[in-house]
MMTF fields as JSON, N, C-alpha, C and O atoms, coordinates in Angstrom:
{
  "mmtfVersion": "1.0.0",
  "mmtfProducer": "UNKNOWN",
  "numBonds": 251,
  "numAtoms": 252,
  "numGroups": 63,
  "numChains": 1,
  "numModels": 1,
  "chainsPerModel": [1],
  "groupsPerChain": [63],
  "chainIdList": ["A"],
  "bondAtomList": [4, 2, 8, 6, 12, 10, 16, 14, 20, 18, 24, 22, 28, 26, 32, 30, 36, 34, 40, 38, 44, 42, 48, 46, 52, 50, 56, 54, 60, 58, 64, 62, 68, 66, 72, 70, 76, 74, 80, 78, 84, 82, 88, 86, 92, 90, 96, 94, 100, 98, 104, 102, 108, 106, 112, 110, 116, 114, 120, 118, 124, 122, 128, 126, 132, 130, 136, 134, 140, 138, 144, 142, 148, 146, 152, 150, 156, 154, 160, 158, 164, 162, 168, 166, 172, 170, 176, 174, 180, 178, 184, 182, 188, 186, 192, 190, 196, 194, 200, 198, 204, 202, 208, 206, 212, 210, 216, 214, 220, 218, 224, 222, 228, 226, 232, 230, 236, 234, 240, 238, 244, 242, 248, 246],
  "bondOrderList": [1, 1, 1, 1, 1, 1, 1, 1, 1, 1, 1, 1, 1, 1, 1, 1, 1, 1, 1, 1, 1, 1, 1, 1, 1, 1, 1, 1, 1, 1, 1, 1, 1, 1, 1, 1, 1, 1, 1, 1, 1, 1, 1, 1, 1, 1, 1, 1, 1, 1, 1, 1, 1, 1, 1, 1, 1, 1, 1, 1, 1, 1],
  "groupList": [{"groupName": "MET", "atomNameList": ["N", "CA", "C", "O"], "elementList": ["N", "C", "C", "O"], "formalChargeList": [0, 0, 0, 0], "bondAtomList": [1, 0, 2, 1, 3, 2], "bondOrderList": [1, 1, 2], "singleLetterCode": "M", "chemCompType": "L-PEPTIDE LINKING"}, {"groupName": "GLU", "atomNameList": ["N", "CA", "C", "O"], "elementList": ["N", "C", "C", "O"], "formalChargeList": [0, 0, 0, 0], "bondAtomList": [1, 0, 2, 1, 3, 2], "bondOrderList": [1, 1, 2], "singleLetterCode": "E", "chemCompType": "L-PEPTIDE LINKING"}, {"groupName": "TYR", "atomNameList": ["N", "CA", "C", "O"], "elementList": ["N", "C", "C", "O"], "formalChargeList": [0, 0, 0, 0], "bondAtomList": [1, 0, 2, 1, 3, 2], "bondOrderList": [1, 1, 2], "singleLetterCode": "Y", "chemCompType": "L-PEPTIDE LINKING"}, {"groupName": "ILE", "atomNameList": ["N", "CA", "C", "O"], "elementList": ["N", "C", "C", "O"], "formalChargeList": [0, 0, 0, 0], "bondAtomList": [1, 0, 2, 1, 3, 2], "bondOrderList": [1, 1, 2], "singleLetterCode": "I", "chemCompType": "L-PEPTIDE LINKING"}, {"groupName": "ALA", "atomNameList": ["N", "CA", "C", "O"], "elementList": ["N", "C", "C", "O"], "formalChargeList": [0, 0, 0, 0], "bondAtomList": [1, 0, 2, 1, 3, 2], "bondOrderList": [1, 1, 2], "singleLetterCode": "A", "chemCompType": "L-PEPTIDE LINKING"}, {"groupName": "VAL", "atomNameList": ["N", "CA", "C", "O"], "elementList": ["N", "C", "C", "O"], "formalChargeList": [0, 0, 0, 0], "bondAtomList": [1, 0, 2, 1, 3, 2], "bondOrderList": [1, 1, 2], "singleLetterCode": "V", "chemCompType": "L-PEPTIDE LINKING"}, {"groupName": "LEU", "atomNameList": ["N", "CA", "C", "O"], "elementList": ["N", "C", "C", "O"], "formalChargeList": [0, 0, 0, 0], "bondAtomList": [1, 0, 2, 1, 3, 2], "bondOrderList": [1, 1, 2], "singleLetterCode": "L", "chemCompType": "L-PEPTIDE LINKING"}, {"groupName": "PRO", "atomNameList": ["N", "CA", "C", "O"], "elementList": ["N", "C", "C", "O"], "formalChargeList": [0, 0, 0, 0], "bondAtomList": [1, 0, 2, 1, 3, 2], "bondOrderList": [1, 1, 2], "singleLetterCode": "P", "chemCompType": "L-PEPTIDE LINKING"}, {"groupName": "SER", "atomNameList": ["N", "CA", "C", "O"], "elementList": ["N", "C", "C", "O"], "formalChargeList": [0, 0, 0, 0], "bondAtomList": [1, 0, 2, 1, 3, 2], "bondOrderList": [1, 1, 2], "singleLetterCode": "S", "chemCompType": "L-PEPTIDE LINKING"}, {"groupName": "GLY", "atomNameList": ["N", "CA", "C", "O"], "elementList": ["N", "C", "C", "O"], "formalChargeList": [0, 0, 0, 0], "bondAtomList": [1, 0, 2, 1, 3, 2], "bondOrderList": [1, 1, 2], "singleLetterCode": "G", "chemCompType": "PEPTIDE LINKING"}, {"groupName": "PHE", "atomNameList": ["N", "CA", "C", "O"], "elementList": ["N", "C", "C", "O"], "formalChargeList": [0, 0, 0, 0], "bondAtomList": [1, 0, 2, 1, 3, 2], "bondOrderList": [1, 1, 2], "singleLetterCode": "F", "chemCompType": "L-PEPTIDE LINKING"}, {"groupName": "TRP", "atomNameList": ["N", "CA", "C", "O"], "elementList": ["N", "C", "C", "O"], "formalChargeList": [0, 0, 0, 0], "bondAtomList": [1, 0, 2, 1, 3, 2], "bondOrderList": [1, 1, 2], "singleLetterCode": "W", "chemCompType": "L-PEPTIDE LINKING"}, {"groupName": "LYS", "atomNameList": ["N", "CA", "C", "O"], "elementList": ["N", "C", "C", "O"], "formalChargeList": [0, 0, 0, 0], "bondAtomList": [1, 0, 2, 1, 3, 2], "bondOrderList": [1, 1, 2], "singleLetterCode": "K", "chemCompType": "L-PEPTIDE LINKING"}, {"groupName": "ASN", "atomNameList": ["N", "CA", "C", "O"], "elementList": ["N", "C", "C", "O"], "formalChargeList": [0, 0, 0, 0], "bondAtomList": [1, 0, 2, 1, 3, 2], "bondOrderList": [1, 1, 2], "singleLetterCode": "N", "chemCompType": "L-PEPTIDE LINKING"}, {"groupName": "ASP", "atomNameList": ["N", "CA", "C", "O"], "elementList": ["N", "C", "C", "O"], "formalChargeList": [0, 0, 0, 0], "bondAtomList": [1, 0, 2, 1, 3, 2], "bondOrderList": [1, 1, 2], "singleLetterCode": "D", "chemCompType": "L-PEPTIDE LINKING"}, {"groupName": "ARG", "atomNameList": ["N", "CA", "C", "O"], "elementList": ["N", "C", "C", "O"], "formalChargeList": [0, 0, 0, 0], "bondAtomList": [1, 0, 2, 1, 3, 2], "bondOrderList": [1, 1, 2], "singleLetterCode": "R", "chemCompType": "L-PEPTIDE LINKING"}, {"groupName": "GLN", "atomNameList": ["N", "CA", "C", "O"], "elementList": ["N", "C", "C", "O"], "formalChargeList": [0, 0, 0, 0], "bondAtomList": [1, 0, 2, 1, 3, 2], "bondOrderList": [1, 1, 2], "singleLetterCode": "Q", "chemCompType": "L-PEPTIDE LINKING"}, {"groupName": "HIS", "atomNameList": ["N", "CA", "C", "O"], "elementList": ["N", "C", "C", "O"], "formalChargeList": [0, 0, 0, 0], "bondAtomList": [1, 0, 2, 1, 3, 2], "bondOrderList": [1, 1, 2], "singleLetterCode": "H", "chemCompType": "L-PEPTIDE LINKING"}],
  "groupTypeList": [0, 1, 2, 3, 4, 5, 6, 6, 7, 8, 4, 5, 5, 9, 6, 3, 10, 11, 10, 4, 0, 12, 8, 3, 10, 13, 4, 14, 12, 8, 1, 15, 16, 4, 1, 4, 15, 4, 16, 4, 1, 4, 1, 9, 12, 4, 7, 9, 4, 14, 13, 4, 7, 14, 13, 9, 17, 8, 7, 9, 0, 13, 12],
  "groupIdList": [1, 2, 3, 4, 5, 6, 7, 8, 9, 10, 11, 12, 13, 14, 15, 16, 17, 18, 19, 20, 21, 22, 23, 24, 25, 26, 27, 28, 29, 30, 31, 32, 33, 34, 35, 36, 37, 38, 39, 40, 41, 42, 43, 44, 45, 46, 47, 48, 49, 50, 51, 52, 53, 54, 55, 56, 57, 58, 59, 60, 61, 62, 63],
  "secStructList": [7, 2, 2, 2, 2, 2, 2, 2, 2, 2, 2, 2, 2, 2, 2, 2, 2, 2, 2, 2, 2, 2, 2, 2, 2, 2, 2, 2, 2, 2, 2, 2, 2, 2, 2, 2, 2, 2, 2, 2, 2, 2, 2, 2, 6, 1, 6, 6, 1, 7, 7, 7, 7, 6, 6, 1, 1, 7, 6, 6, 7, 7, 7],
  "xCoordList": [91.626, 92.988, 93.994, 95.014, 93.697, 94.625, 94.673, 95.681, 93.584, 93.59, 94.584, 95.271, 94.637, 95.584, 97.015, 97.864, 97.282, 98.627, 99.036, 100.217, 98.059, 98.36, 98.545, 99.433, 97.712, 97.739, 98.731, 99.157, 99.113, 99.991, 101.351, 101.787, 102.035, 103.337, 103.226, 104.077, 102.193, 102.015, 101.718, 102.223, 100.913, 100.593, 101.843, 102.037, 102.684, 103.907, 104.868, 105.455, 105.018, 105.89, 105.331, 106.086, 104.021, 103.401, 103.65, 103.937, 103.547, 103.822, 105.281, 105.573, 106.184, 107.608, 107.868, 108.604, 107.263, 107.421, 106.856, 107.467, 105.698, 105.067, 105.961, 106.162, 106.501, 107.391, 108.666, 109.153, 109.202, 110.42, 110.151, 110.947, 109.045, 108.722, 108.424, 108.819, 107.733, 107.45, 108.747, 108.888, 109.686, 110.976, 111.741, 112.343, 111.718, 112.412, 111.8, 112.523, 110.475, 109.815, 110.038, 110.229, 110.016, 110.283, 111.715, 111.953, 112.672, 114.066, 114.231, 114.966, 113.556, 113.636, 113.031, 113.577, 111.91, 111.266, 112.156, 112.304, 112.746, 113.606, 114.881, 115.414, 115.378, 116.559, 116.236, 117.051, 115.056, 114.646, 114.482, 114.856, 113.925, 113.774, 115.131, 115.326, 116.064, 117.407, 118.102, 118.787, 117.934, 118.528, 117.933, 118.653, 116.621, 115.977, 116.48, 116.713, 116.651, 117.181, 118.613, 118.973, 119.424, 120.814, 120.879, 121.71, 120.02, 120.006, 119.539, 120.088, 118.524, 118.041, 119.11, 119.274, 119.837, 120.919, 122.044, 122.606, 122.373, 123.429, 123.028, 123.868, 121.768, 121.314, 121.307, 121.537, 121.049, 121.041, 122.43, 122.58, 123.441, 124.819, 125.563, 126.792, 124.843, 125.461, 126.093, 125.638, 127.127, 127.749, 126.723, 125.903, 126.779, 125.835, 124.589, 123.761, 124.436, 123.268, 123.469, 124.604, 122.394, 122.46, 122.876, 122.096, 124.096, 124.619, 124.635, 125.462, 123.746, 123.689, 123.157, 122.305, 123.659, 123.175, 121.724, 121.244, 121.036, 119.63, 119.399, 118.246, 120.45, 120.264, 120.083, 119.935, 120.089, 119.867, 121.123, 121.053, 122.259, 123.518, 124.287, 124.093, 125.156, 126.013, 127.056, 127.322, 127.658, 128.602, 129.794, 130.354, 130.195, 131.352, 131.044, 131.968, 129.789, 129.428, 129.391, 128.764, 130.059, 130.045, 129.232, 129.772, 128.012, 127.168, 126.147, 125.351],
  "yCoordList": [76.174, 76.41, 75.623, 75.157, 75.485, 74.748, 73.264, 72.604, 72.727, 71.329, 71.106, 70.087, 72.085, 71.988, 72.026, 71.256, 72.903, 73.016, 71.734, 71.391, 71.036, 69.803, 68.637, 67.804, 68.58, 67.433, 67.57, 66.559, 68.785, 69.002, 68.307, 67.673, 68.396, 67.705, 66.185, 65.58, 65.589, 64.144, 63.813, 62.818, 64.623, 64.395, 64.536, 63.748, 65.513, 65.717, 64.537, 64.038, 64.106, 62.958, 61.71, 60.899, 61.557, 60.417, 60.447, 59.407, 61.604, 61.726, 61.437, 60.763, 61.927, 61.65, 60.15, 59.58, 59.518, 58.078, 57.329, 56.371, 57.756, 57.093, 57.209, 56.219, 58.403, 58.575, 57.748, 57.178, 57.683, 56.894, 55.414, 54.738, 54.906, 53.491, 53.177, 52.127, 54.084, 53.89, 53.823, 52.991, 54.688, 54.693, 53.388, 52.832, 52.916, 51.674, 50.495, 49.663, 50.417, 49.303, 49.353, 48.311, 50.543, 50.656, 50.25, 49.574, 50.655, 50.274, 48.765, 48.159, 48.153, 46.711, 45.985, 44.983, 46.487, 45.851, 45.923, 44.934, 47.082, 47.202, 46.385, 45.872, 46.255, 45.418, 43.949, 43.219, 43.512, 42.129, 41.864, 40.795, 42.826, 42.672, 42.595, 41.775, 43.435, 43.404, 42.082, 41.522, 41.588, 40.305, 39.17, 38.27, 39.214, 38.171, 38.224, 37.181, 39.44, 39.569, 39.039, 38.354, 39.348, 38.893, 37.371, 36.741, 36.783, 35.325, 34.676, 33.658, 35.261, 34.7, 34.798, 33.88, 35.904, 36.063, 35.073, 34.487, 34.884, 33.945, 32.516, 31.734, 32.168, 30.825, 30.635, 29.528, 31.691, 31.611, 31.435, 30.865, 31.907, 31.79, 30.661, 30.608, 29.77, 28.644, 27.694, 27.633, 26.957, 25.996, 24.98, 24.489, 24.672, 23.728, 24.392, 23.736, 25.683, 26.399, 26.668, 26.745, 26.809, 27.08, 28.528, 29.442, 28.742, 30.092, 30.507, 31.331, 29.962, 30.317, 31.739, 32.162, 32.477, 33.844, 33.848, 32.876, 34.963, 35.074, 35.477, 35.573, 35.718, 36.203, 35.068, 35.344, 33.826, 32.703, 32.156, 31.176, 32.762, 32.316, 31.513, 31.672, 30.654, 29.915, 30.855, 31.903, 30.522, 31.431, 31.823, 32.903, 30.974, 31.279, 32.205, 32.757, 32.39, 33.225, 34.691, 35.074, 35.496, 36.936, 37.597, 37.908, 37.812, 38.459, 39.342, 39.965],
  "zCoordList": [118.139, 117.69, 118.529, 118.02, 119.797, 120.657, 120.305, 120.555, 119.72, 119.294, 118.151, 118.087, 117.261, 116.145, 116.672, 116.222, 117.606, 118.178, 118.897, 118.947, 119.45, 120.166, 119.187, 119.371, 118.156, 117.241, 116.1, 115.542, 115.734, 114.596, 114.724, 113.763, 115.86, 115.945, 115.738, 115.086, 116.288, 116.107, 114.652, 114.132, 113.993, 112.589, 111.722, 110.797, 112.001, 111.23, 111.429, 110.469, 112.661, 112.933, 112.26, 111.723, 112.288, 111.614, 110.113, 109.52, 109.49, 108.061, 107.739, 106.752, 108.545, 108.339, 108.449, 107.644, 109.446, 109.617, 108.415, 107.94, 107.919, 106.769, 105.534, 104.83, 105.258, 104.107, 104.251, 103.275, 105.46, 105.682, 105.446, 104.794, 105.967, 105.78, 104.315, 103.809, 103.64, 102.22, 101.426, 100.53, 101.751, 101.075, 101.327, 100.408, 102.538, 102.882, 102.142, 101.593, 102.123, 101.442, 99.937, 99.31, 99.347, 97.908, 97.582, 96.581, 98.417, 98.203, 98.324, 97.545, 99.29, 99.473, 98.273, 97.812, 97.771, 96.625, 95.388, 94.669, 95.142, 93.957, 94.124, 93.14, 95.348, 95.567, 95.329, 94.765, 95.752, 95.508, 94.015, 93.533, 93.278, 91.837, 91.15, 90.252, 91.562, 90.982, 91.299, 90.443, 92.503, 92.885, 92.053, 91.622, 91.829, 91.024, 89.579, 88.968, 89.025, 87.669, 87.598, 86.641, 88.6, 88.614, 88.72, 88.066, 89.53, 89.648, 88.355, 87.936, 87.72, 86.453, 85.382, 84.579, 85.364, 84.394, 84.682, 83.757, 85.948, 86.315, 85.963, 85.516, 86.155, 85.804, 84.29, 83.805, 83.55, 82.097, 81.525, 80.444, 82.214, 81.747, 82.44, 82.392, 83.077, 83.772, 82.754, 81.612, 83.143, 82.23, 81.745, 82.521, 80.462, 79.881, 79.352, 78.721, 79.597, 79.082, 77.6, 77.131, 76.872, 75.436, 75.231, 75.499, 74.758, 74.572, 73.114, 72.724, 72.297, 70.882, 70.748, 71.529, 69.757, 69.579, 69.099, 68.516, 69.355, 69.01, 67.565, 67.144, 66.785, 65.42, 64.415, 63.225, 64.835, 63.942, 63.288, 62.547, 63.545, 62.961, 63.995, 65.2, 63.503, 64.418, 65.009, 64.42, 66.146, 66.804, 65.926, 66.113, 64.975, 64.147, 62.979, 62.383, 62.639, 61.484, 61.864, 62.852, 61.083, 61.31, 60.221, 59.16, 60.438, 59.445, 60.075, 59.372]
}
């Protein structure tokens, strides 16, 4: 029983550290994905890019 009392605090701190690091890495990964999407969108709307609508009509047609 005394082994559990000695090892339990270290195990709890280790678990807290693991959850904190997992949270940080997940946040970093999602931030990188959002940044990549924003850059791809910005490059797609750059001057000179083809901005024709996807519906097959010219920009002046309202249908």
